[in-house]
N, C-alpha and C positions, 0 to 999 in steps of 0.2 A: 504494500500500500504506500509506503514511503517513496518508492521509486515513481509510482504513478502521480503522487502529489508533487514531486519535484518536477516531473515532466509538465504537469499542469502549470506550475509557477513559471517555468522557463518559457513555455509557449505564450502565456499571458504577457510576460514582460517583453518578449520579442515582438508580439503583435501590437501591444499598446505601451511602448516605452515611456511615453509622457502622458498617458491617459489614466483614467480611473477605472478600476475593475472591481466588481463585487463578487465575492465567493460566498455561497451559502452552503453549509454542510453540518453534519452531525459532529458531536464532541470528539470522537476518535480521529476523524479526518482533520478537524480543526486543530487538534493538538499536534498532529504531524505537521501541518502547515506552519504552525507557530515555531516548532523546533527547526524547521528548514529556514524560515525567515530569520530566526535568531542565530542560525549557524550552530545549533547545539546537536549533540548526538541523540540517537533514539531514546536512550535511558532517561533523558531530561523530561520526557513525558510524565514520569512519576512525580517530578518536582512541580509540575504545573498545577497539580491538584484538580479539583472539579471545575469544569466550565458549565456555567448555568445555562439552562434552556433559554433560547432567544437572546443570549448575550451577544453584544456587539464588540468586535475587535477591529481597530483601524490601524493599519501599518502603512508607512511610506517606504516603498521599496526603491532602493538606489542602485545604480549600476555598479558603484564601487563597494557594494555590500555593506555599507554603513546605514543599515535600515533604521527607521525610527518607529517606535511604538507610540501611537497617539492615544489609544484606548485599548484596554484589555479586560475582557470578561465584564463589560458594563451592562447593567440592567436598569439604569435610571429611567429608561423609557417605560418600564412597567409601572413605576411609581406614578408617573403623570397619567398613564392610562387608567389605573385603578381609581384615581381621584376624580376622574370625569364620568364614572359610571353612576 
Protein backbone atom coordinates (compact mmCIF):
# COMPACT_ATOMS: atom_id res chain seq x y z
CA UNK A 1 0.00 0.00 0.00
CA UNK A 2 2.89 2.36 0.74
CA UNK A 3 4.24 1.92 -2.79
CA UNK A 4 0.83 2.76 -4.30
CA UNK A 5 0.49 5.83 -2.07
CA UNK A 6 3.95 7.04 -3.11
CA UNK A 7 3.04 6.56 -6.78
CA UNK A 8 -0.12 8.60 -6.19
CA UNK A 9 1.83 11.45 -4.57
CA UNK A 10 4.45 11.43 -7.32
CA UNK A 11 1.82 11.52 -10.08
CA UNK A 12 -0.12 14.32 -8.38
CA UNK A 13 3.00 16.42 -7.93
CA UNK A 14 4.10 15.86 -11.51
CA UNK A 15 0.68 16.72 -12.94
CA UNK A 16 -0.04 19.69 -10.62
CA UNK A 17 3.35 21.06 -9.48
CA UNK A 18 1.89 24.46 -8.60
CA UNK A 19 -1.71 23.45 -8.06
CA UNK A 20 -3.92 22.35 -5.23
CA UNK A 21 -4.81 18.68 -4.92
CA UNK A 22 -7.35 17.16 -2.54
CA UNK A 23 -6.98 13.59 -1.35
CA UNK A 24 -9.74 11.90 0.57
CA UNK A 25 -9.09 8.55 2.18
CA UNK A 26 -9.40 6.25 5.14
CA UNK A 27 -7.19 6.42 8.22
CA UNK A 28 -4.70 3.76 7.13
CA UNK A 29 -4.03 5.30 3.74
CA UNK A 30 -3.95 8.78 5.25
CA UNK A 31 -1.32 7.69 7.77
CA UNK A 32 0.81 6.23 4.98
CA UNK A 33 0.51 9.48 3.03
CA UNK A 34 1.56 11.44 6.12
CA UNK A 35 4.66 9.28 6.64
CA UNK A 36 5.61 9.73 2.99
CA UNK A 37 5.09 13.50 3.12
CA UNK A 38 7.16 13.75 6.29
CA UNK A 39 9.84 11.41 4.91
CA UNK A 40 9.40 9.01 7.83
CA UNK A 41 9.78 5.22 7.76
CA UNK A 42 6.70 2.98 7.87
CA UNK A 43 7.09 2.32 11.62
CA UNK A 44 6.31 6.01 12.23
CA UNK A 45 2.64 5.16 11.63
CA UNK A 46 2.41 3.90 15.22
CA UNK A 47 3.64 7.26 16.53
CA UNK A 48 0.92 9.13 14.65
CA UNK A 49 -1.77 7.68 16.88
CA UNK A 50 -5.42 7.86 15.93
CA UNK A 51 -6.68 10.00 13.06
CA UNK A 52 -10.23 11.16 13.73
CA UNK A 53 -13.03 10.48 11.29
CA UNK A 54 -13.54 13.44 8.94
CA UNK A 55 -10.29 15.02 10.17
CA UNK A 56 -8.64 17.51 7.85
CA UNK A 57 -4.90 17.55 7.16
CA UNK A 58 -3.32 20.25 4.99
CA UNK A 59 0.20 19.89 3.63
CA UNK A 60 2.22 22.10 1.35
CA UNK A 61 4.34 19.82 -0.80
CA UNK A 62 7.61 21.32 -2.03
CA UNK A 63 9.91 20.11 -4.76
CA UNK A 64 12.90 20.40 -2.41
CA UNK A 65 11.11 18.02 0.02
CA UNK A 66 10.88 20.70 2.75
CA UNK A 67 7.17 20.10 3.11
CA UNK A 68 5.03 22.17 5.49
CA UNK A 69 2.22 20.85 7.69
CA UNK A 70 -0.46 23.52 7.95
CA UNK A 71 -3.10 21.38 9.67
CA UNK A 72 -3.04 17.85 11.08
CA UNK A 73 -5.99 15.80 12.32
CA UNK A 74 -8.21 18.88 12.68
CA UNK A 75 -11.89 18.40 13.52
CA UNK A 76 -12.88 22.03 14.26
CA UNK A 77 -15.39 21.89 11.41
CA UNK A 78 -17.42 19.41 13.45
CA UNK A 79 -17.78 21.89 16.31
CA UNK A 80 -19.25 24.61 14.13
CA UNK A 81 -21.56 22.11 12.42
CA UNK A 82 -23.00 20.76 15.67
CA UNK A 83 -23.67 24.30 16.95
CA UNK A 84 -25.82 25.02 13.88
CA UNK A 85 -28.14 22.03 14.36
